[in-house]
C-alpha positions as CSV (number, residue, x, y, z in Angstrom):
1,X,-4.9,-11.6,-16.4
2,X,-4.7,-15.3,-15.8
3,X,-4.9,-16.6,-12.3
4,X,-1.9,-18.7,-11.4
5,X,-1.2,-20.9,-8.4
6,X,0.6,-19.5,-5.6
7,X,4.6,-19.9,-5.4
8,X,5.8,-23.2,-4.0
9,X,8.8,-23.2,-1.6
10,X,10.9,-24.5,-4.6
11,X,9.7,-21.7,-6.8
12,X,10.9,-19.1,-4.1
13,X,14.4,-21.0,-3.6
14,X,14.7,-20.6,-7.6
15,X,14.3,-16.7,-7.0
16,X,16.9,-16.9,-4.2
17,X,14.1,-16.5,-1.4
18,X,12.7,-18.4,1.3
19,X,9.1,-18.6,2.9
20,X,10.3,-17.2,6.3
21,X,12.1,-14.6,4.7
22,X,9.2,-13.0,2.9
23,X,7.6,-9.8,4.5
24,X,3.9,-10.1,5.6
25,X,2.9,-6.5,4.5
26,X,4.4,-4.5,1.6
27,X,3.8,-0.9,1.0
28,X,4.6,1.0,-2.0
29,X,5.0,4.4,-2.9
30,X,4.2,4.6,-6.7
31,X,6.2,7.4,-8.1
32,X,7.2,8.4,-11.6
33,X,4.1,8.1,-13.8
34,X,4.4,11.8,-14.8
35,X,8.1,11.7,-15.6
36,X,7.6,8.4,-17.6
37,X,5.1,10.2,-19.9
38,X,7.2,13.3,-20.1
39,X,10.2,11.3,-21.2
40,X,8.3,10.1,-24.2
41,X,6.5,13.3,-25.1
42,X,3.1,12.0,-23.7
43,X,0.4,13.4,-21.5
44,X,0.7,12.8,-17.9
45,X,-2.3,10.7,-17.7
46,X,-0.6,8.2,-20.0
47,X,1.9,7.5,-17.4
48,X,-1.0,7.0,-14.7
49,X,-2.6,4.5,-17.3
50,X,0.6,2.7,-17.9
51,X,1.1,2.5,-14.1
52,X,-2.1,0.4,-13.8
53,X,-0.4,-2.3,-15.6
54,X,2.4,-2.3,-13.0
55,X,-0.4,-2.5,-10.2
56,X,-1.7,-5.4,-11.9
57,X,1.5,-7.2,-11.9
58,X,2.4,-6.5,-8.3
59,X,-1.0,-7.5,-7.0
60,X,-0.9,-10.9,-8.8
61,X,2.6,-11.6,-7.7
62,X,2.0,-10.4,-4.1
63,X,-1.0,-12.7,-4.0
64,X,1.1,-15.7,-5.4
65,X,3.7,-15.2,-2.8
66,X,0.8,-15.5,-0.1
67,X,1.5,-11.7,1.2
68,X,-0.6,-10.9,4.0
69,X,-1.2,-7.2,2.9
70,X,-0.3,-5.0,0.0
71,X,-0.8,-1.1,0.4
72,X,-0.6,1.3,-2.3
73,X,-0.2,5.0,-2.1
74,X,-2.4,5.9,-5.0
75,X,-3.5,9.4,-4.2
76,X,-2.4,11.8,-1.5
77,X,-4.1,14.5,0.2
78,X,-1.5,16.7,-1.4
79,X,-2.5,15.6,-4.9
80,X,-5.5,17.9,-4.9
81,X,-3.2,20.8,-5.9
82,X,-2.9,19.2,-9.4
83,X,-4.5,20.6,-12.2
84,X,-8.4,20.0,-12.4
85,X,-8.2,18.1,-15.7
86,X,-5.7,15.5,-14.4
87,X,-7.5,15.1,-11.2
88,X,-10.8,14.1,-13.0
89,X,-8.7,11.8,-15.4
90,X,-7.1,10.1,-12.1
91,X,-10.6,9.9,-10.4
92,X,-12.0,8.4,-13.7
93,X,-9.0,5.9,-13.8
94,X,-9.7,4.9,-10.2
95,X,-13.3,4.3,-10.8
96,X,-12.5,2.0,-13.8
97,X,-10.1,0.0,-11.9
98,X,-12.2,-0.9,-9.1
99,X,-14.8,-1.9,-11.6
100,X,-12.7,-3.8,-14.2
101,X,-10.5,-5.7,-11.4
102,X,-13.6,-7.1,-9.4
103,X,-13.7,-10.4,-11.3
104,X,-10.1,-10.7,-10.7
105,X,-10.1,-9.8,-7.0
106,X,-12.8,-12.4,-6.6
107,X,-11.1,-15.2,-8.4
108,X,-7.8,-14.6,-6.2
109,X,-9.7,-14.3,-3.1
110,X,-8.2,-10.8,-2.5
111,X,-9.9,-8.6,0.2
112,X,-10.0,-5.2,-1.1
113,X,-10.0,-2.1,1.3
114,X,-8.9,1.8,1.4
115,X,-7.7,4.0,3.9
116,X,-7.8,7.8,3.8
117,X,-10.6,10.6,3.7
118,X,-13.6,9.8,1.9
119,X,-15.5,13.2,2.1
120,X,-13.6,14.7,-0.9
121,X,-14.1,11.9,-3.2
122,X,-17.2,12.1,-5.6
123,X,-20.2,9.9,-4.6
124,X,-20.1,8.3,-7.8
125,X,-16.6,6.9,-7.6
126,X,-17.1,6.3,-3.6
127,X,-20.1,4.0,-4.5
128,X,-17.9,2.0,-7.0
129,X,-15.0,1.6,-4.3
130,X,-17.3,0.7,-1.7
131,X,-19.1,-2.0,-3.9
132,X,-15.9,-3.8,-4.5
133,X,-15.0,-3.4,-0.6
134,X,-18.3,-4.9,0.3
135,X,-18.2,-7.8,-2.3
136,X,-14.7,-9.0,-1.4
137,X,-15.2,-8.7,2.4
138,X,-15.3,-12.3,3.2
139,X,-12.4,-13.3,0.8
140,X,-9.5,-15.1,2.7
141,X,-6.6,-14.1,0.7
142,X,-4.3,-11.1,0.3
143,X,-5.6,-7.7,1.6
144,X,-5.3,-5.1,-1.1
145,X,-5.3,-1.6,0.5
146,X,-5.3,1.6,-1.7
147,X,-4.3,4.6,0.2
148,X,-6.9,7.4,-1.3
149,X,-6.9,11.1,-0.4
150,X,-4.4,9.9,2.3
151,X,-2.0,11.9,4.3
152,X,-0.3,10.6,7.4
153,X,-0.3,13.9,9.5
154,X,-3.8,14.3,8.6
155,X,-4.4,10.8,9.8
156,X,-2.6,11.4,13.3
157,X,-4.4,14.7,13.7
158,X,-7.7,12.8,13.2
159,X,-6.5,10.0,15.9
160,X,-5.4,13.0,18.4
161,X,-8.9,14.6,18.1
162,X,-10.6,11.3,18.5
163,X,-8.5,10.5,21.7
164,X,-8.8,13.7,23.1
165,X,-12.8,13.6,22.7
166,X,-12.8,10.2,24.5
167,X,-10.7,11.7,27.4
168,X,-13.1,14.8,27.6
169,X,-16.0,12.3,27.9
170,X,-14.1,10.6,30.7
171,X,-13.8,7.5,28.6
172,X,-10.1,7.7,28.8
173,X,-7.5,9.0,31.2
174,X,-4.4,10.9,29.7
175,X,-2.0,8.5,31.7
176,X,-3.7,5.6,29.9
177,X,-2.7,6.7,26.6
178,X,-0.4,4.4,24.9
179,X,1.2,3.6,21.6
180,X,-1.5,0.9,21.1
181,X,-4.2,3.5,22.0
182,X,-2.9,5.6,19.2
183,X,-2.6,2.7,16.7
184,X,-6.2,1.9,17.5
185,X,-7.4,5.4,16.5
186,X,-5.5,5.2,13.0
187,X,-7.2,4.3,9.5
188,X,-5.2,1.1,9.7
189,X,-6.5,0.1,13.1
190,X,-7.0,-3.4,12.1
191,X,-4.0,-3.9,9.9
192,X,-0.4,-4.9,10.6
193,X,2.4,-2.4,10.1
194,X,4.4,-2.6,6.9
195,X,7.5,-4.7,7.0
196,X,8.8,-3.4,3.9
197,X,8.4,0.0,2.2
198,X,9.0,0.3,-1.7
199,X,9.5,3.6,-3.4
200,X,9.9,4.0,-7.2
201,X,11.6,6.9,-9.2
202,X,14.7,7.1,-6.8
203,X,13.1,9.7,-4.5
204,X,14.6,9.6,-1.0
205,X,11.4,10.7,1.1
206,X,8.4,9.0,2.4
207,X,6.0,11.6,1.2
208,X,3.7,11.7,4.2
209,X,2.9,8.3,3.8
210,X,2.3,5.9,7.0
211,X,4.4,7.9,9.2
212,X,3.5,6.2,12.2
213,X,3.1,2.6,10.8
214,X,6.6,2.7,9.0
215,X,8.6,3.3,12.3
216,X,10.4,-0.1,11.7
217,X,9.9,-1.0,8.3
218,X,12.5,-1.6,5.8
219,X,13.0,0.8,3.0
220,X,14.1,-0.1,-0.5
221,X,14.3,2.7,-3.1
222,X,14.7,2.0,-7.0
223,X,15.4,4.3,-9.7
224,X,12.8,2.5,-11.8
225,X,9.8,4.6,-12.7
226,X,6.4,3.0,-11.8
227,X,5.1,2.3,-15.2
228,X,8.2,0.2,-15.7
229,X,8.1,-1.6,-12.3
230,X,7.4,-5.4,-12.9
231,X,8.2,-8.6,-11.4
232,X,11.9,-8.1,-11.5
233,X,12.2,-5.2,-9.4
234,X,9.6,-6.7,-6.9
235,X,11.8,-9.7,-6.5
236,X,14.9,-7.5,-6.1
237,X,13.1,-5.6,-3.3
238,X,12.4,-8.9,-1.5
239,X,15.8,-10.0,-1.8
240,X,16.9,-6.8,-0.4
241,X,14.7,-7.1,2.3
242,X,15.5,-10.8,3.2
243,X,19.3,-9.7,3.4
244,X,18.4,-7.2,6.2
245,X,18.8,-7.8,9.9
246,X,15.7,-6.6,11.7
247,X,16.6,-5.6,15.0
248,X,13.8,-3.5,16.2
249,X,15.9,-1.6,18.5
250,X,17.4,-4.7,20.0
251,X,20.3,-7.0,19.8
252,X,21.3,-8.9,16.5
253,X,18.8,-11.8,15.7
254,X,19.9,-13.2,12.4
255,X,17.7,-16.2,13.0
256,X,14.5,-14.1,13.2
257,X,12.0,-14.5,10.6
258,X,10.7,-11.6,8.6
259,X,8.0,-9.8,10.2
260,X,8.6,-10.9,13.8
């Protein structure tokens, strides 16, 4: 994948976009891999393999757009219910991705990270994931975050337990617990909340993804299955986002930039 220069303001104008209306943080629920394969009489894993091409495209485009962060819902805590063979193939695909994309991650100055549990992922795969995290930790570009073995309810339970433990130790008074306190105990403690949540394959639900963090995110749903998601769909989502009036519970502020 060739590294291309960032989009200029003129480039964005040609796409019908403006710099101040670009979201800072995009989160994507990548759905439809299995259906894509089924429609073609192929094994489900072929849909996941094709979906990696969509990941590459979206990562490159978001990097060129100077997006601060892209968060991809790769593997949910509920996905462990899938057949063992599919799980093994998915984990192997993850390992190949984090290894194969290292050179590109470094060339594009992308900072790689993950959120979710780590105790149920094999040490072999986790080692490769951590190596990619460590080698890119000082990169100044876009943050690419993969949600692996992630579930928002599980995340919230973990946060509540941690806060309760601090309160029992006398480190925190219950009346001092605020939204900021909760946010600091989530996997995403050092990340900004998503401005835009994209969901593919037409499903109208958030599937236990970033329930706390997407409180004020703009939602954009497309019928396109994830393996077919390309630049055109991404720019359609960005145009949809730019047309929204983000009030955050307040009065109309049409002149407010995205993400403020």
